[in-house]
KOLMARMI-537802 format. One record per residue (C-alpha): x, y, z. Coordinates in steps of 0.1 Angstrom, whole numbers. Layout:
+-------+-------+-------+
:    px :    py :    pz :
+-------+-------+-------+
:     X :     Y :     Z :
...
+-------+-------+-------+
END
This chain:
+-------+-------+-------+
:    px :    py :    pz :
+-------+-------+-------+
:   795 :  -574 :  -313 :
:   803 :  -560 :  -346 :
:   800 :  -522 :  -346 :
:   794 :  -510 :  -311 :
:   804 :  -521 :  -277 :
:   776 :  -541 :  -261 :
:   782 :  -524 :  -227 :
:   774 :  -491 :  -244 :
:   740 :  -504 :  -255 :
:   733 :  -517 :  -220 :
:   742 :  -483 :  -205 :
:   719 :  -466 :  -230 :
:   691 :  -489 :  -219 :
:   697 :  -481 :  -182 :
:   698 :  -443 :  -191 :
:   666 :  -446 :  -210 :
:   649 :  -465 :  -182 :
:   661 :  -439 :  -156 :
:   648 :  -411 :  -178 :
:   614 :  -428 :  -182 :
:   610 :  -429 :  -144 :
:   622 :  -392 :  -141 :
:   599 :  -380 :  -169 :
:   569 :  -399 :  -156 :
:   573 :  -382 :  -122 :
:   575 :  -348 :  -140 :
:   545 :  -355 :  -161 :
:   526 :  -365 :  -130 :
:   536 :  -333 :  -113 :
:   524 :  -313 :  -143 :
:   490 :  -331 :  -141 :
:   487 :  -323 :  -104 :
:   496 :  -287 :  -109 :
:   471 :  -283 :  -138 :
:   444 :  -300 :  -117 :
:   452 :  -277 :   -87 :
:   449 :  -247 :  -109 :
:   416 :  -258 :  -124 :
:   401 :  -264 :   -89 :
:   412 :  -229 :   -78 :
:   394 :  -215 :  -109 :
:   362 :  -230 :   -96 :
:   364 :  -212 :   -62 :
:   377 :  -177 :   -69 :
:   365 :  -146 :   -86 :
:   391 :  -128 :  -106 :
:   396 :   -97 :  -128 :
:   404 :   -99 :  -165 :
:   441 :   -93 :  -158 :
:   441 :  -120 :  -131 :
:   423 :  -143 :  -155 :
:   449 :  -137 :  -181 :
:   477 :  -145 :  -156 :
:   460 :  -177 :  -146 :
:   454 :  -187 :  -182 :
:   490 :  -180 :  -190 :
:   502 :  -202 :  -161 :
:   479 :  -229 :  -173 :
:   492 :  -226 :  -208 :
:   528 :  -228 :  -195 :
:   520 :  -260 :  -176 :
:   504 :  -275 :  -207 :
:   533 :  -266 :  -230 :
:   558 :  -280 :  -204 :
:   537 :  -312 :  -201 :
:   537 :  -316 :  -239 :
:   575 :  -313 :  -240 :
:   579 :  -339 :  -212 :
:   554 :  -362 :  -229 :
:   573 :  -361 :  -262 :
:   606 :  -368 :  -245 :
:   590 :  -396 :  -224 :
:   577 :  -412 :  -256 :
:   611 :  -412 :  -271 :
:   628 :  -427 :  -241 :
:   600 :  -453 :  -238 :
:   606 :  -463 :  -274 :
:   643 :  -467 :  -268 :
:   637 :  -487 :  -237 :
:   611 :  -509 :  -253 :
:   633 :  -517 :  -283 :
:   666 :  -522 :  -265 :
:   653 :  -544 :  -236 :
:   643 :  -574 :  -257 :
:   674 :  -570 :  -279 :
:   697 :  -571 :  -249 :
:   679 :  -600 :  -234 :
:   681 :  -619 :  -267 :
:   718 :  -611 :  -272 :
:   727 :  -622 :  -236 :
:   707 :  -654 :  -240 :
:   724 :  -661 :  -273 :
:   759 :  -655 :  -258 :
:   751 :  -677 :  -229 :
:   740 :  -705 :  -253 :
:   772 :  -700 :  -273 :
:   793 :  -705 :  -242 :
:   773 :  -735 :  -232 :
:   783 :  -752 :  -265 :
:   820 :  -752 :  -253 :
:   839 :  -768 :  -225 :
:   873 :  -754 :  -216 :
:   873 :  -734 :  -248 :
:   868 :  -766 :  -269 :
:   836 :  -775 :  -288 :
:   815 :  -799 :  -268 :
:   806 :  -822 :  -297 :
:   836 :  -816 :  -319 :
:   856 :  -849 :  -316 :
:   830 :  -876 :  -320 :
:   841 :  -907 :  -338 :
:   821 :  -910 :  -371 :
:   818 :  -948 :  -368 :
:   804 :  -945 :  -333 :
:   778 :  -921 :  -346 :
:   770 :  -944 :  -375 :
:   765 :  -974 :  -351 :
:   742 :  -953 :  -329 :
:   722 :  -943 :  -359 :
:   718 :  -979 :  -370 :
:   704 :  -988 :  -336 :
:   676 :  -963 :  -340 :
+-------+-------+-------+
END
């Protein structure tokens, strides 16, 4: 790898994937809390000050959910871009190593006349 250590990129992917799971759970919790609050609004009578308090809680949940959703989107983007890169890089490195045997190129020492004879037989 040229600029950065490949293991650091893999760690970043693992971190992003972990954050995606964590943030998805938090977003789900916000959704449940908001839904719970909306259901309570259907069933209770409240004064203007209680209504303000309920609305303020609902606003707090919505703002928190937006922050979570924004961070989740960022981590999903990182994860979605790094995963295929890492898979491709590892596949490429595996193929490079398959092209060598005991540190020597697999096809490096072929006799040219032998190759010429085999081509003539085609």
